[in-house]
C-alpha positions as CSV (number, residue, x, y, z in Angstrom):
1,M,-54.8,-273.0,-39.7
2,K,-52.0,-275.5,-39.3
3,V,-51.5,-276.9,-35.8
4,E,-49.2,-279.5,-34.4
5,L,-51.2,-282.0,-32.2
6,N,-50.2,-285.1,-30.4
7,V,-52.4,-288.2,-29.6
8,P,-53.8,-286.9,-26.3
9,E,-54.6,-283.5,-27.8
10,R,-56.4,-285.2,-30.7
11,L,-58.4,-287.3,-28.3
12,V,-59.5,-284.3,-26.3
13,L,-60.5,-282.4,-29.5
14,M,-62.8,-285.3,-30.4
15,Q,-64.5,-284.9,-27.0
16,I,-65.2,-281.2,-27.4
17,A,-66.8,-281.4,-30.8
18,P,-70.5,-280.4,-30.8
19,K,-72.8,-283.3,-30.7
20,E,-75.9,-281.3,-31.7
21,N,-76.4,-278.4,-34.2
22,D,-77.7,-277.6,-37.6
23,F,-77.0,-279.8,-40.6
24,A,-74.3,-277.6,-42.1
25,T,-72.4,-277.5,-38.8
26,L,-72.8,-281.2,-38.3
27,K,-71.3,-281.7,-41.7
28,V,-68.2,-279.7,-40.6
29,V,-68.1,-281.7,-37.4
30,R,-68.0,-284.9,-39.3
31,D,-65.1,-283.7,-41.5
32,F,-63.4,-282.4,-38.3
33,L,-63.7,-285.8,-36.6
34,N,-62.4,-287.6,-39.7
35,K,-59.4,-285.2,-39.6
36,V,-58.4,-285.7,-36.0
37,S,-59.2,-289.4,-35.8
38,F,-56.6,-292.0,-36.4
39,T,-55.7,-294.0,-39.5
40,E,-55.0,-297.7,-39.4
41,E,-51.3,-296.9,-39.8
42,E,-51.4,-294.4,-36.9
43,L,-53.2,-297.0,-34.7
44,K,-50.3,-299.4,-35.3
45,E,-47.6,-296.7,-35.1
46,Y,-48.8,-295.3,-31.8
47,G,-49.9,-298.6,-30.4
48,L,-53.3,-297.1,-29.5
49,V,-55.4,-299.4,-27.3
50,V,-58.8,-298.6,-25.8
51,Q,-59.6,-300.5,-22.6
52,S,-63.2,-300.5,-21.3
53,E,-64.4,-301.6,-17.9
54,G,-68.1,-301.0,-17.3
55,T,-68.8,-297.3,-18.0
56,H,-65.1,-296.3,-17.8
57,S,-62.6,-296.5,-20.6
58,S,-59.0,-295.5,-21.0
59,T,-56.8,-295.1,-24.0
60,N,-53.1,-296.0,-24.0
61,W,-50.4,-295.3,-26.6
62,N,-46.6,-295.6,-26.9
63,S,-44.1,-292.7,-26.8
64,K,-44.5,-292.0,-30.5
65,G,-48.0,-290.7,-29.7
66,N,-46.5,-287.8,-27.8
67,E,-44.8,-286.5,-30.9
68,P,-46.9,-283.9,-32.7
69,K,-48.4,-284.3,-36.1
70,E,-49.3,-281.2,-38.2
71,L,-52.9,-281.0,-39.1
72,E,-54.6,-278.3,-41.1
73,F,-58.1,-277.0,-40.2
74,G,-60.3,-274.8,-42.4
75,E,-61.7,-271.5,-41.1
76,R,-65.1,-272.9,-40.1
77,M,-63.5,-275.9,-38.3
78,T,-61.1,-273.5,-36.5
79,D,-63.9,-271.2,-35.5
80,M,-65.8,-274.2,-34.1
81,I,-62.8,-275.4,-32.0
82,V,-62.2,-271.9,-30.7
83,A,-65.9,-271.4,-29.8
84,S,-65.9,-274.7,-27.9
85,L,-62.8,-273.9,-26.0
86,K,-64.0,-270.3,-25.2
87,G,-67.3,-271.7,-24.1
88,L,-65.6,-274.1,-21.6
89,N,-63.5,-271.2,-20.4
90,E,-66.5,-268.9,-19.9
91,K,-68.3,-271.6,-17.9
92,K,-65.1,-272.2,-15.9
93,K,-65.2,-275.8,-17.2
94,L,-61.6,-275.9,-18.7
95,E,-59.5,-278.8,-17.4
96,Q,-55.8,-279.3,-17.6
97,K,-56.3,-281.6,-20.6
98,H,-57.6,-278.5,-22.5
99,F,-54.7,-276.2,-21.6
100,T,-52.4,-276.8,-24.6
101,L,-55.3,-276.8,-27.0
102,Y,-56.5,-273.5,-25.6
103,E,-53.0,-272.1,-26.1
104,K,-52.7,-273.5,-29.7
105,F,-56.2,-272.3,-30.9
106,V,-57.5,-269.4,-28.7
107,E,-54.2,-267.8,-27.7
108,K,-52.8,-268.2,-31.2
109,E,-55.9,-266.5,-32.6
110,K,-55.3,-263.5,-30.4
111,R,-51.8,-263.1,-31.6
112,E,-52.7,-263.2,-35.3
């Protein structure tokens, strides 16, 4: 599945990745995190800066970070993302930051 994602969407995707599971799934999660994380070139291009104060941190980027970049996800990765988003929805734990990702992954899956 090909999806266009901007910096904030990629950051949110990293947060919803499963932290525990079986070995095979964790291998997919590792590949997934490598795919959505940022290259050195992207860090410079987007001016990504993480600021930490105590237990809180924030990430800032320039306007180029709002431009989408096309990423391709395999079937298992896509299923994992969809399951995570659906799980948040079922538990009524979706937040505004998840909205566009839900549309791009879950709603798109329904249309196909």
